[in-house]
C-alpha positions in Angstrom: -38.5 224.3 -91.1 -38.6 222.0 -94.1 -41.8 220.2 -95.0 -41.9 216.5 -95.4 -42.6 215.0 -98.7 -46.0 213.7 -97.4 -47.1 217.3 -96.5 -46.1 218.5 -99.9 -48.0 215.7 -101.6 -51.1 216.6 -99.6 -50.9 220.2 -100.6 -50.6 219.4 -104.3 -53.5 217.0 -104.1 -55.7 219.6 -102.4 -55.0 222.0 -105.2 -55.8 219.5 -107.9 -59.3 218.4 -108.9 -61.1 215.8 -106.9 -62.3 214.1 -110.1 -58.8 212.7 -110.6 -59.1 210.5 -107.5 -62.3 209.1 -108.9 -60.8 207.8 -112.2 -60.7 204.0 -112.1 -59.5 201.3 -114.5 -62.3 200.5 -117.0 -63.7 204.1 -117.1 -64.1 205.9 -120.4 -62.8 209.4 -119.9 -62.4 212.6 -121.9 -59.5 214.8 -120.8 -58.6 218.2 -122.2 -54.9 218.9 -122.0 -52.9 222.1 -122.5 -49.9 221.5 -124.8 -46.9 223.7 -125.1 -46.1 224.5 -128.7 -42.8 225.8 -130.0 -41.8 226.7 -133.5 -38.1 226.4 -134.0 -38.1 228.8 -137.0 -39.8 231.7 -135.3 -38.8 230.8 -131.8 -42.3 231.6 -130.7 -43.9 229.8 -127.9 -47.6 229.2 -127.5 -50.1 226.7 -126.3 -53.0 224.7 -127.7 -55.5 222.3 -126.3 -56.0 218.7 -127.2 -58.8 216.4 -126.2 -58.0 212.8 -125.4 -60.8 210.3 -125.1 -60.6 206.6 -124.4 -60.6 203.7 -122.1 -58.5 203.7 -118.9 -56.3 200.6 -119.2 -54.1 201.2 -116.1 -53.7 203.4 -113.1 -50.2 203.5 -111.7 -49.0 204.8 -108.3 -52.7 205.1 -107.2 -52.8 208.4 -105.2 -49.1 209.3 -105.0 -47.8 212.5 -106.5 -46.4 210.6 -109.5 -49.7 208.9 -110.3 -50.4 208.3 -114.0 -53.1 206.7 -116.1 -52.9 204.9 -119.5 -55.7 205.7 -121.9 -56.3 203.8 -125.1 -58.4 204.7 -128.1 -58.7 203.8 -131.7 -57.9 206.5 -134.2 -58.3 205.7 -137.9 -58.3 202.0 -137.1 -54.9 202.3 -135.3 -54.7 201.8 -131.5 -53.2 204.9 -129.8 -52.2 205.1 -126.1 -51.4 208.1 -123.9 -49.7 208.0 -120.5 -51.0 211.0 -118.7 -49.7 212.1 -115.2 -52.6 212.9 -113.0 -51.3 215.7 -110.8 -50.1 218.1 -113.4 -51.2 221.7 -114.3 -51.5 220.7 -117.9 -54.9 219.1 -117.3 -57.7 221.6 -118.0 -60.8 219.4 -117.7 -61.7 215.8 -116.9 -65.0 214.1 -117.8 -65.9 210.5 -116.9 -68.2 209.5 -119.7 -68.8 205.9 -118.7 -67.8 203.8 -115.8 -67.8 200.0 -116.1 -67.0 197.3 -113.5 -63.9 195.3 -114.3 -62.2 192.4 -112.5 -58.6 193.3 -113.3 -56.3 196.0 -112.1 -54.7 196.4 -115.6 -56.6 195.9 -118.8 -53.6 195.2 -121.1 -55.4 192.2 -122.7 -57.6 194.7 -124.5 -54.6 195.5 -126.8 -54.6 191.9 -128.1 -58.4 191.7 -128.2 -58.7 194.8 -130.5 -55.9 193.4 -132.8 -57.9 190.2 -133.1 -61.1 192.1 -133.9 -59.4 194.3 -136.4 -57.8 191.3 -138.2 -61.1 189.5 -138.2 -62.8 192.6 -139.7 -60.1 192.9 -142.3 -60.5 189.2 -143.2 -64.3 189.7 -143.6 -63.7 192.8 -145.8 -61.2 191.0 -147.9 -63.5 188.0 -148.3 -66.3 190.4 -149.4 -64.1 192.1 -152.0 -62.9 188.8 -153.4 -66.5 187.5 -153.6 -67.6 190.7 -155.3 -64.8 190.6 -157.8 -65.6 186.9 -158.6 -69.2 187.8 -159.0 -68.3 190.6 -161.5 -66.3 188.2 -163.5 -69.2 185.8 -163.7 -71.3 188.6 -165.0 -68.8 189.4 -167.6 -68.7 186.0 -169.1 -70.9 185.9 -172.2 -72.6 182.6 -172.8 -73.0 181.5 -176.4 -76.4 182.2 -177.7 -78.4 179.5 -179.3 -78.9 180.1 -182.9 -81.7 178.7 -184.8 -81.1 177.3 -188.2 -82.7 179.3 -190.9 -84.6 177.4 -193.6 -82.9 177.6 -196.9 
């Protein structure tokens, strides 16, 4: 007898970690993933682990089998986002570092907010550099010295 899709979903969820159900939008999480690595020259296959840490912007398909979360973090002053399926065997470990209360289901506005903050920061740094360079030029200017007349 064939199993219904609902029964299969329940079996997979039981096998997966219960922490995945506790991840909410607004949490700061740290996820360790197992990545498959292939080298086309040697045709060797291997795997490595990667740690992804950031803010959960969205959770899609809440507790279905195809559920996924969107994680955003800033790496070298560039915003990076990962879309990670929750019920996959590639997830090794999940840690919820911080949980915060949010009033929205999707936190996409944080993308624009971080851009604004970054631009403001760049403006401040540029202003500082310009002021320093102007200050250096003022220091380089040599004012004429007053010369006293010598008696003859």
